[in-house]
N, C-alpha and C positions, 0 to 999 in steps of 0.2 A: 683408391677408387671407392672402396667400401666406406671409409670414413667420410669422404666427400658426399656420398649418397646419404649417409646418415645426417650430415650437417644440413644438407638441402631440405630433408624432411623436417628437421627441427626448425629451420628458418620459415618454412611454409606454415608450420604449426603456430609459430610466434606471431607471424603476420595475420593469420586468421584470427587468433585469439585477441590480438591488439585491436583489429578492426571491430570485432564484436564489442569489446570492452569500451573502446572509444565512442562507439555509437551509444552505448548504454549510459555514458557520462554526459552526453549532450543534453542540453535543456533548451527551453524556448529562448531564454535570454542569450545563451551562447550561440544558438543558430542565427539569431538576429545580428549579433556582433560579428560573426563570420561573414554574413552577407554585407554588412557595412564595410568590412575590410576589403571585400571584393569591389564594391561600387565606389567607395570613397577611401582608398588606402592611405591618403595623406591627411585626412580630416579637413577637407577644404569646404565642405558644405556650409558650415557656419559663417564662413567669410565670403559667401557667394555675392557677387555683384555683376549681374549679367543681363543682357537683353535676349529674349527668346522669341522665335518666330514659329507660330503654330498654324496648322490647318486642321479642319475636321471634315468628316463625311458622315451624313445622317441619311437613313432611308427616306426617300421621297422628298428630300430637301436639298437646296443648293449648298455646295461646299462654302465654308467661311474661312477667312484668313484673319489672323489677329496677332498683335505684338504685345509682349509682356516684359516689363522690367522688374526684376527682383533684386533689391539691395538689402540683404539681411543685416549687415552691420549698422546701416542707417535706419532700419525698420521702415523701408520705403517700398511701395508697390504701385505700378501703373499698368493699366490695361487699355489697349487701343484696338477698336474694331472699326476700321475706316469704312467698310462697306455699309455698316449700319449706323455710322456716325456716333459711335459710343466711346466715351472716355471715362474711366473710373480711376481715381488716384487716392492713395492712402499714405499719409505721412505720420508715422507713429500710430496713434489710434484716431487720428483726425482725418476725416474724409474731405478732400479738397474739392471745392466746387459744389458741394451739397451739404445740407444741414445735418448735424448729428441726429440720429434717430429717424431720418427720413428713409423712404424706400430705396432711393439711390445710394445712400450711405450704407444701408444694410446689404445691398447688392455688392458694393465695392468691397466691404469687409468679407463677404462670402467668397468673392473671387480671389481675394488675397489668400484666404485660408485654404481654398481649393487648390490653387497652384502651388502654394507653399508646402502643402501636405503631400499631395499625390506625386508631384514631380520631385519631391525631396525624400521619397521612400527609397530604401529602408532607413535612411538616416534619421527621419522624423520619429522613428520608434524609440529613440533615445530621449525624447522630450520628457521633461519633468512631469511626474504624475502618471505616465503611461504604465498601465498594468499589463503584464505579459504572463500568460499561463506557463508554469514551470515545465509541464509535460508537453511533448510534441507528438504529432502523429505522422505516419507514413501513409500517403493517400495516392491512389491512382487517378490521374487527371489526363483524359484523352490518350490513354495507353502508356503514360510515363509516370513513374513513381516519384513523388516529391516529399520533402520534409514540410510539414504544415504546422504553423504556430498560430494559436488563437490569442487575439488581443481584444478584450472587452472594453468598450467605451460606454459613456452614460446613455447614449441614445441608440447605439447600434453595436454590433459585434463583428470584428474583422478577422479574416483568416489569410495568412500569408504563405505562399508556396515557394520553396527554395529548391534550387537544383541540388541534387544529392552529392555532386562532385565539386562544383565551383561555388555553391551557395548563392548563386545569382538569384535575384528575385524574378520569378517567371510569371506569377499571377497573384491576384488577391481578390477576395470577395468580401462583401459585407451583407449582413442580414439586418433589416429594420425590424423583422420579427423572426428571431432565430428558431423558435419552436415550429413555425409554419414554413420556414425556409424561404421567406420572402426577401429578396434583395437583388444584388447585381454581382456579377463576376467579371473581372477585367483581365484579359490576357496580354502579356507584354512581349514585344518582338523588337529585334534590332537594338542598336545602341548608338548614342552620340557621345563623343569624348568631349567633356567640358573641363578644361584644365587637365587634371589627372583622374577625374571622376567618370565612371561609366553610367550614363543616364539612359534608361530605356526610351526609345524614340517613337514607338508605335503602341497604342493601347486600344484594344477592341473590347467593347462593352456588351454584355448579354444579361438578360434577366435570369435569375437562378430558378424561378418557378416554372418557366416554360422554354428557356433557351432562346428567347426572342432577341434578335440582334438589334442593338440600339445605336451603334455607330462606332467610328474609329477616330482617335485623336492622333495627329502626327506632329512631332517636333521636327521642323524643317532644318533649322540651323540656330546657332547662337552667335552673339557678337560681343565684343568688348564694350563696356558701358561708355567709353569715351565717344563712341558714335551715338550722338544724341537721337532719341526717339522723336519723331515728328508727329504732331497732332493731326 
């Protein structure tokens, strides 16, 4: 009994020591990789070919519904908003139905980059050229402590919040002016299973400088691409 008690104390010591040392060995890149392993354990994002159905809610504005097709292997993107009679389509780097360099083409490319980046997080943080701070922080957000990784881009700086146990991506924020803390923070809720990926399905946006609520985006469902999108 005495030996068992001594062994138990030794085991507790080892576990505590290992937990502390494991945390100390974490880096920003490793945290992002752990999050990717949670959200995309089979590495399916790069082969994504799917139709997404979205809705949004904005203060003082009617809700909108729209459909997006993303085919990453073919580098193809299509956005349809039937209520506003809007269709934007990009094949490779060519905007279909609008002249290159036009405002419609610029918007089409912006929408492609928007959906491809935000709905592809955290997998998109593996993109070539992405700089990730080596050191991470532990930060309290609404009463919960998260691992936080900073990722600076050319025009803004992003912070990503990961669950300390599962490494799920729970929120992110970006600063257009980091010094003045001017930007937006987005909270993630719920998940939709796409293949074997866990994609957050609800995103609520707030301003960082005054906590003003900007709106919520909802991923309603996804479908196999064989079901053709209708204009």
